N, C-alpha and C positions, 0 to 999 in steps of 0.2 A: 725190291725193284719198284721205282716210282713211275707212274704213267704220266707222260708229258702230253698235254693237250693244247693244241693251237686253237684258241677260242674264236679267232677271226675266221677260221675256216669251218668251224662247226656251228655257226650261228643258224644256218638254215636246216640243220639236221632235225631240230625239234621246233615245230611251229605250233604256237599256242593258238587255239581257235579264236577267231575274231568275228563278231563281237564276243566279249567274254561271257561265260555262262554264269559267273558270279555277278549278282546284282547289288545295287545300292542298298536295298532293304536288308539283304543278307549281311552286308558289311556293317550296317547300322546296328543290327541285332547283336552282332559280335561285340561291337563297341559298348553297347549298353550292358551286355552280359558281363563284360570285363570292367564295368563301372568306370569308364573313361569319362571324367567330368569336364576336362578342358578340351574344347573343340580343336585346339591347336595340336592335340595329340592324336587326332584321327589320321588314318592312312593317307599319304599323299599319292599322286598318280603313279609314281614309280613303284611304291610299295604295294599298291593294288595289283599292278602288272606283275610284280614279283610273286605275290601270293598265288596268282593263277599259274604262273610259270613254275613255281616250286612243285606243284602237283604233277606237272608233266615231266619236268627234269628229274624228279626224284626217282623215276624208273631207270635212270641211267646209273644209279649208285655212285654219284659224285659226292665229294665232301662239300660241306656248306661253303667253304672258301671257293671251290670250283664252281658251285652253283652261282655264287655272287658274280664271279667273273663272266660266266656264261650269260646270265640275265642282263648284266650291264652292257655287254656287247650286243645282245639281242635288242635291248631298248634303243641303243644308239642307231641301229639299222632299221627300226620301225619307221614307216612313213608318218608324216605329220598328222594325218587324219586319225591314225591309231593312237598316237600320243594325245591328241586333242580329246579323243573319246575318254581316255583314262583321266585326263585333267578335269573334264566335266564331271565324271563320276566322283572324283575326289571332292570337288566343290559341292556336289549334291549330298555326299556323305556328311560333310561338315555342316551343311545347312540342316539336314534332317536330324542329325545327332543333337544339334542345338535346339531344334523345335521339340524333340521328344524329351530331352532333359528338362526343358522349361515346363512341358505338360506334366511330367512326373513331379516336378517341384510344386506346381499349382495343385495337383491332386493330393500331394502329401500335406499341404496346408489345409485343404478343404476337409480332409479326413479327420484332422486334429480337432 
């Protein structure tokens, strides 16, 4: 028996805290740990939002496909100030990853 979920009606069931508890520095550390060299591969605003949402929605025991639908609808219904906050976070992540990658490069040359 499959469970049918109407995501438009469930958007407000799970509300992710705002502002997010995950910070730019934490995301940058994850990127550096995963050795992401191209700043264009950093998380965008929606993916940062989704990362936070996943932790909350995971408690509902939904499939990843259902989580995607749920988060997509939640993102659509967020006010612009929330989306702008995540967009700014994504810009800061990209900028900070770029700076730290450059510093690591300079340090690697200086050590040689």
